[in-house]
Every structure is written in structure tokens, then in C-alpha cells.
N, C-alpha and C positions, 0 to 999 in steps of 0.2 A: 274741478273734473278727477276722479280716483284715478291714479295711476297704476300698473303693477307693484310697483315698490311699497305701496300701501300695504300689501299684503306678505311684507319679507320679514322674517324672523331674524333680529339685530342681535340680540342676547337671550338667554334661557338660565333662568334661575338654577344654579348649580356649577353653571359652567365657568372656566376660569377662562376668559376672552370670548373673543368672537368665535362662532362656529366656522369650523372648518368646511362645510359643506352648505351650499346656498337653500334655503328651505323658505318657504311661502305655503301662508296658512289661510282659512277663514271659512266663509261659509256659501256654497251655491245653494240659491231659492229653487226648490225644484216644484213649489207651488205658490202661486201668489195668493190664491183664494185662501188657501190654509194656514200660508206662511209657513210653511214646512220647508225647512231646511237642514243640508247634510253637510257636516264639518270636514274638512279636508286639510292636510299636509302634503305639501310637495317636497321631497329631498331630492335635490338634483344628484346625479352622477359627479363623483368626486373627479377633478381633473387628473389628481395623481395621489399616490399614498401606497401604503404597504399592505401586504398580503402575503398569509402563508400559501405558496401559490403553486402548483403542479402542472406539467404538460402532461400530453397524451401517454397513456400507460403509468402513470404515476410518479414518472420522474420529477425531481425537483428543478427548478429552471429557474436563472437570475437572468437580469437585462442589464444592459448598460446605458447610459444616459439618454440614448436615441429609442430606449425603447426595445433593441433588438435582444434577442436570446443569444447569451455570450456563453453559457454553461450547462450542462445538465449530467442525469446520470444519479446516481445514488449516494452512499458513503453515510456519514453520520448525520450532515444537515438535512438528507431527504428523510431520514428515519425520526427526525427531533420533531415531535409535535410542534413546539415552541418556536422553530425556525422562523425567520421572517424573510421574504423575497420582494426585491421589487415588482411591483405589478406591471406586467407588459402594458403598453397602450393599446385599447383595441383597434382595429384596422379601421373603423370608422369614427369620424369626429362627431358624427350625430349619436348623441345618446338614446339608447333605447328606454323605453318608458313600461313601466309595470304599474297596474293597477292592483294593491293588495286588497283581497276581500277577507275579513275574518269572519268565521262561522259563526256559531251560535245555535240557533240564530240570534242576532240581538246582541251580539257582543263586540266591544271596540276594537278599532284597529291601533288605537294607542296601546294596546296590550303587547300588540307586536312589535309596535316602533320599540317599546321600552324593553321589551323581554326577548324578542327573538332576532330581528334583522335591521332595526334602526340604525342611523348614524352613531348613536353614542351607548356606552356601557354606562350603566348607573349603578350606585352604589351607597349604602349609607356611611356618613363619615364616621371618623373613629371617635369624635366626641359628639355627643348629641345636645340638641336644643333643650331648653329648660323652660320651654313656654309651650301651652296646650291651645290651641285656639278653636272657636265653634265656628260650625259652617251653616249656621241658621240667620246670619244676617243677610240683609238684601245685597249688600256690596260684596261678599265674599267672607273670607277670613277676617271675622273684625275684632272680638274679643281676645284677649290672650290671660292668661292665670300662670304664675309661676306653680310648677308642680314638681321641681326636683330634677334630679337624674333620671335617666329613661333607663329600663331594663330592656326596651325592645319586646317586650311580649305581645303588644295589645296596641291595635289602630284607635281604640276610643275609651277614653274614660269616662267615668260615670257622669251622665247626664248630657251625652250625646257630644262630648268635647272629643276633638281629634287629636291624637298623639302626632306631633310635629317632630321630626328628625332633619338634620341636614342630609340633603341627598347630593351626592356628587356626581356628575358627568365628566366622561374623557370619552376620546374617538374609540368607536368600535373597529377591531382590526378586520372583523367577517362582516360588516354592514352591507348589505345588497347595492347601497349606493357606491360600491366598489366596481360594479359592472353596469349600473341602469339608474336612471333617475325612477324612484319608487313615489309612487300617488298613494297615501294613506286615507280611507274615508270611513266615515262611521255610518253603516246603513245596517238597516233603515233609520227613519225618524225616530227618536226613541232611545235608540242603542248610543253610548258613549256623549260625545257632544251634540249630537245631532238633536234637532226637536221640531215639533209643530206648535201653531198656536192655536190648534184644534186638536189635542191629543185625544179627547173623546171620541173622536172619530178617526184620526190618522193613527192611532196606536192600536186599531185592529187591522192585521194586515197578513200578506202571505207573500208567498214567492213569486207571485206574478206581480204584486203592486212594487215588490222589493226591485226586480230588474226593471220595470218601467222607470222608476225615480232613478235607477243607476243609469239609465240612457239618458235622461234629462241632466242628470247632473254631469255627465260626460260634455253634453252640450253647452253648458254653461261654462264648464271648465275650459274647455278648448277655446271657446269666445275671450276668456280671461288671458290664457296663455295660450297663443296659436300655434306656436312650436311643438306643443304635445299632439297637435291633429296629424303633422306630418312624420314624426318620428315612427322607427319600428315600435309597435304596442304590442302588450302583452299582457295577459290577465293570469293572476296567481293568487291561492288562497288555498285555506286548508280545513279538515274537517266538514262543517256544515256548507265551507266554502267551496267543497265538492258539488255542493248544486248551485250555488249561484253564478259559478265561474263557468261553466257549461253554458248555462241557460243565458247569461248574459253575453258569451261569446257566439252563441246563435243568434240573439236578439240584435247584435252590432251588425253580424252578416246580411239578415235581413235589412235593417236600417242602412247600412251601406249601400246594398244593391238599389235599395228605393231611391236612394241620393244619386246614383249614377243614373239611373232613369229618366231623373230630371235634371239632369245636369250640372248637378251639385259633385263638388268634393266630397269624398267618404269621410264620415264624424271622424274617424281613426284609423290609423295604418294597420290594423289586426294582423298580426302574423302568427299568432299562436296563443298556448294557455299550459298552465301547469297548475297540479293541485296535489296535494300533500295529503297522505292518510285520509284520503275523499269519502265522505257519504256518497255512496252511488246507487246500491241498489238494497231497498231495506231487507229484503228476503235473504240475502246472499251474505251481507253486511252483518245482519244481525244475529244470524245463525253462527257465522263466524266466530263470535265472541267464546261460545261455551267450547266449541272446537278448539279453539286456540288455547283455553284454559285447559283442557285435558291433555292436548300434546304437551303443555308447559308440566303435566303433573300434578296439576291443583286439584283435580277430580279424581278419587280413586276408581280403578276398574269395574266394581259393582255397581256403584252410583251412576258411573258413567252408561253403562248397558241399560240399566234401567231407566233412565233420560231418554235415552236414543228409542227404547222400545216404545214408552209412553207417549212422545212427543212425535213421533216420526222422522225425527232429526228437523224439526220445525219449532226450535226453540223460541225465536225473537218475539211470539204475539200469543204466548200463553197467557189464557185466561184464569182468573179465580176459580177454584173449587173444580179443577179438574185433576185428574191424574198428572198430565204432564207438568199442572204447576205445582203438584206436591213432590212429585219427582224431583224436580229443578232446588225445590226448597232446602234438600238435604245439604247443597254445597253453600248456602247463605253464610253460615258463621264464618267459616273457613276463606272466604272471598269478600267478606265484608270491609275488612280494614286494606286491604289491596289496594295500591295505587293503579287504577285500570289504565291510565294514561301514561305511564311508562314502569311497568314491572319491576324493572331494576332500581327504582327510586322510592324513596321514602314516602310514606302517606304524611303529610303535615295535618294536622289536628288542631281544633280550635283551642284545647287544652292540651296541646305540646308543642310548648315554644321552641325547643329546639329541634323537631322534626319539622315544625314550620320553616325554620330558617335556612334547613338543608334541602327542604324538598324544592324541585324545579320544574314540576309540570303540572298542568293546569286539569282541572276537571269540571265539570258542568251541573252536578248536584251532589246535595250532601251537605257536611258539614266542614267548616274550616274557617281560618281568620284570614281568606283570600278575598272578601267581598260578598256582593249579593246581599241577602238579607241579614247574614252573619247569625244566623242560628241554626240548629238542629232541625232538619225536615221531620216531622212525623210521619215517614215514609217504611214500608214494610220492606225485609231484607231482600225479598223477591223482586218488588218495585226498583229497587236501588240495584238490584242485579244488571238490570239492561239501562247501561249508561243512556244520557243523553245523546245523540239525538232521538233514537229509537223509541223511547219510552214517550216522548211526545206526541206520538199518533196513538197513543194508550191512553192519552189525557195524563201523563206523569212529567214533572212532577204533580202531584196532586192538588192543584190551587185553580179549580174554574171558577169562572168570573161569578160574584155574587149576583143574586136578584136583581139587587139595586143597580149595579153597574152595569148588568146585562140587560136589562130595561132601558136604561138611561141610552144605551149605545142604539137600539132598536128604535126608539124613538125619536133617535136623531135625525134630522131630515140630511139626504145625501148631499155633501158640499160639492162634488165634484160629479155632475151627471155622469152616469154610466161607468166611474171607477168603485164605487166602493159597493153600491147593492145593499142585499140584505145582510144582517149580520149575524142572525140566528147559528151559522156554523161555523162562526170563528173558533179557533183552537184554544187550548188553555192559558191563561196567563204565563208569560216566561217569568220566573222568579229563581232565576240563577244565584246559586253558590258556588263557590270555588273549593273545594275540597283538595285536599294532597298538594297543596299549593300555598306559597305564601307570596300573597299580592300587595304587602306593605308599603315597599316602596313608591309602586303607582299609585295607591291611595293617599298617600302621602303628599307624594310630589303633584300629582294633578288638582288635589282639592285644596291649592292656594290660591288666592287672589292674584298675585303676582305673575305663576305660572300660566292660568287663564288667560290674562291679559297677554304675555306674550305667544302664546298660541292662537292668539284670535278667536279665542273662543267665548260663548256667552257666559255672565257671571252665574253665581247660584241661584240667583233669584228667577233665571229662565231655566236652567237646565237642572239644577239641583246637582247633588254630591254625585262626583263621576263614579261609577262601577266597572268592572271589567265586562259584566254583563247585565243586560236589561233587567229591572223589574218591574216596568211598566207596560209591556207591549203584549198583547192578545196576537198571539201567532197562530197561522194553520199552515202546517206543513203540507202541501198537496203534491209535491212531485216524489213518487217514490220508485222510479226506475229511469236514472240517467245514462245506461247503456245505450241505448238508440242514438242518445243526442252527441255522445263521444263519436258513435259510427258514423253520423252525417257530419260533424265538425271535421275530422279530418280529412272526408271524401271531399269536402269543401275547400281544401287546401289549407289549413290551419296545423301546424306542426304541434305536437303535445308532449307533455311530460307528466307521468303518473308516479310518484315516488311514496315509499312508506317506510316510517322507523318500525321496525321488524319486532320491538318490545311494546309495543301498543297493542292494550287490547279491547279497545272501544272501538276503533275500526281497524281490526288485524289486516295485516299484508297478505295474511293467507286467503282471506274473504276477497280482498282487492286482485290478488292472483287469479283466484277463481272465476270472477266475471271477466277478467279481461281473456282469460284462456278456454274458458268452457262456454260464455256466452256471447260474449261480443264478436261482432264479424268483422275482424281488424286485419284480415289478410295472413299471411305467414308472419315468422319470426326470422329474426338473422341467424338463428341456431337456438340451442339451449341456455338457461340463464348462464350467464357466465361472469365471474368476480369482476368489479371496476377498483381500481387501484386508488391509493392516495398516499404520498410517502413510502411506496414501497411495500403499504400492507392492505389487504382485503378490507374496502370500506362498505361492501355491499353487492348485490348480484344485478344484472340488468340483461334486458333483449329488447329487441326493438322490435313493434309489429310494422308490415311495409304496407297496410293500406293508405291511399290517398298520400298526404304529407307525410305522414309516418306518426306513430306514438311508442314512445320509449317508457318502458317500465324499470323502475329500480328499486330495490331496497337499500336501507341506511341500515348497516350492522350496530346494533346497541343504541337505535334512536328510538324515542317513544312517539307519543301524538303528534308533538311539535317538534318536529325534525330542526328547524334553525334555533331552536333554544338548546337543545340536549346533543346536538352534533353541529355547530355553527359553521366549521370549518367544510365538514362534508355537504351540507346545504348550499354552500355557496359555491362549491366546484361544481356542483349539480347546476344550479343554477348558471354558471357562466357557461357550461359546453352546451347548454340547452339556448339560452338567448344566442349565442354567436354560432350554432350549428355545427358544433365540433364534436369530436370523437369523444366519447365517455370511456 
């Protein structure tokens, strides 16, 4: 009989000693017929730890051994962003649980685990390894070759060999495990470490099937770890997670209601959800990109006037050979190399090692040494202008299924009656690459056999090389407007946090603000947008809508698309105040 300790992670390559936080990992089978499995990692809330902590209003706080606040106020310590304070023990001994959903669609939650809010900080060792190992053996990284000192430039050598450098792990002072138990899941099957035994069927999917599998996943996970079912439960995600999170929350409320009617306990004790720079409304979010660019001074006034007149302010779905398309083309050269995911950050390029090393934000299409196909896409400037996920609805990146693969799918009988149906309308194959971002540490670390083993992940012969975002999924994005879902969720009693890095141009905060204030029916706010403080400094602006259980909107000053990566302390402070229902 397998016990829960079977899935416990006792060591991690690159970590000196045992992990400071309990972690469990493995697979939950969501379809026995297809052998479709979702990989997960559960990182428990830390019993104690240090954190740059602040009390209400931004005053720094410290606690004694009993966890009581003993001092507060400003001064040099409060202003010192590197100051460390004891983390006050939360009032409840029951750790809240967060299910984290990375967006994409088709991107791995391990990217967030490594680069955003996992228990560890990852870095390359000062000295580098002198062997390169291949990833084409059934048992993983089997072959080694002496290649001398590393310059840190490339992840692959000629012939498909992976450059391997020593990766070091140390505790992350801004890990979300400071405040909650965090579940990372690679979803859907075909993303990250998750896979299916029938890829020709299951790798053609959409939002509906992704959510359905996540419900089955949670059923299996709570059976394996029953304590997760009764703890306060929250959903969180970013980017296209702005689609996954509300849809899953809505489905979980329906499932819980049905279980209660049947005399069963709820599947999870769902309390609320949080989304960062969330994809929500195609029209509002998509149009906001060029409005943001113009407001930042990236578009000259004559070009801006021409675009607005030609497009009638509807930029997001411009088609070829139209005046609107031509008008937008005048900005393509100036915006081509901008890091849309954080306009303050350099854009790392495959041929620019220094920039790659400096870059700290992710993008989902284009060219980079960050993973995916690792090739420059033959995409016109304007096609690249409207970055993923909005381009997916127009068939970009332009990689439709070949006639051979499409016919193979259409001829494939339904494996699960009523689940798949006709496949003639499935969307384009996802061929994510990661420009403006250096993902070499993740690629190096996760593509080692000993790391796969430690993470209870399948070998290379089953899931292949880990990539930040999937190259194997054909995904149809079929949910274009999430605003009514947000309205429904807060009125059903869920608390919500919507936050935005204010230097993201992919899902700009201005678009999020527009649908919140001008479209959504969320009641009144508690006043005008007001600053929220951290260490005596303005960290962003916030307001709370009072419909139902309430929705808080917050911007994060200076943050990009992935707020926990660019502003980890601010993200953790937002999370704590939301989870424990404290004033921001």
C-alpha cells in the first residue's frame, strides 16, 4: 500500500541539506481511459520564517517569540527594503491553501515555482560544470562529454546537447509558502510535466476540457491529502490564468452545491480567488495595448490619430489589407524590440547573452533563448504586435495543424464519449517561445534526470524535454468575456483580488481598470483609487468594490506582467492581506 509519504520530496539537487518546507509531488490520473495525468507539487506553509513584513498602512512590524507585535512605526528600518522582520504567526493554525494556475495556455506551473513565488531562489553557481549531457536517452540525461568552461550563453550545444551548469537553491524570503500551502499543477495535459497516453486526442483541447480535468484533479488530490479539502481554499493565477481561475471557481461552486444536495461534503472549502494582469475581455484588454503604448509616449501623435480614425479605436482584431492594419503598421519598427511584458526591463534576445542574463520577465511569442522552439518565428511585425494570448484567436502564432496531423485527429475515434466530439474546429498548435526572458536555469535544472526523479516526474521517454510553455497542444480559446463570471462569483460569496503590474503592456492595467469600472456591475467602490503603502512608500493604488463578498483592485507600481517575479515583496504583501482578509 502506498502511503502519502511516498510522494514526499526529501531532497532537491542543488539544495544544501533537506528542504525547509514540506513538499509532496506526483501525478493525479484524470482519465484512466487515456492515461491522462496531471503533475503537481504541494508546498506546505512554513511553520516559521523571516519576511520583510509590514502592518496596516505600511508600518514595519516585528514580533516577539510568541508572535505578538512588539514594535512598529517608520524610521530607517521601515524604509530599508532589505530589512527583515519576523513573520507574525497567522491567527489560525489551519494553513490556507492556494491552487496556482499558470496561464499560456499551456505553460508550466514550474516556471512560477522557480521564478515567481516558490519556496526557493534559484541561481547558477559561481563555477560551472564541464560536462554537457544529452536529453535523447530513454532514461534521461545519460551521455556526457567534456566541453570545457562555460560562457553561460547557450542552453544547447551542437547536436542537441544541453549545456549543464550547477544550479543552487536557497530559501526564498518572499515565497508564498510564508502565508499558505501552495499547490502547483501543470495543466492541461501536454503542459510541463503533465502528459497523456493518447496525445493524438487529448492534446486537442480548450478551456472547457481544461477546467473539467482540473475538477477531477482536485478530487484525486483531496482524496490523497484529505486535509486540503477542509482548509480555506483559494485559486490564484496570472495572464491566461485570468480565464482558468474564474471558470474553475464557477465550476467548483457548482460542484460543491451539487455535493451538498447529495449529502456530501464540499470538494474544497472555496473562499476566494486572485488573478494578476488577467486576460478577461478580448476587446477591452486587446485595445488597451495600443492605448497604453500611446500614453507611454511610444506612438507619435499623427500616427496615433491615424490609427484611431482608421480603426475606430478597435485595434485588437485588425485584419490584413485594411486601412486599420496599414495604419498600425507604422509603429511596428519602434515596438518590435520592446519588452511588452515589462516595458522597464531589457528584452533578452537569443543573440544577446548579456541582455538575456539581465532580463526578468516572460513573453509568449517571438525569439529568445528562453525555451519553446528556440527559433525566430517568421511572423510579420504587426502579427507580433498583438502578443499572446490575443493573437491566438486570429491564428497566431501562425502554426496551424498540418493536413496530415489534422486528418489523423479527425479520423481518431472518440476516446471518451461526449468529451471530445468533432475536432475540425480546434485552434492552432501552440508553439510558444519565450522572448525577453532568460529561462536557462529552469531549462538546465528541470531537464536533469535526478531532478525529475526528485520531483516525482515522468522520465524523458514519457514527457520529453521540459519547456516553459507547450509546443504540442492544439488549443482553442473559446472564452472571450469573463466579466459576467466575476460578477457572478462575488455575488455567490467569493472574495476576489484583481491586481496589475502597471508596466505590463500585454494585459495593461488600464484595460483591467476599464472593465472593472465601466463594464462590470460590481457595486460601488470604497472611494477613489488610493495609494497602498509598503515601508512608508507608495507601492500601488487600490479600491474595493462592494458587490457581494467584495472585489479588491490593486495596481503594483513598477511591476510587469508577472508581479511576483518583478516585485516579490509587494506581491506577497498583497497576498497576505487578501488571504487573511486584512486591510491593504
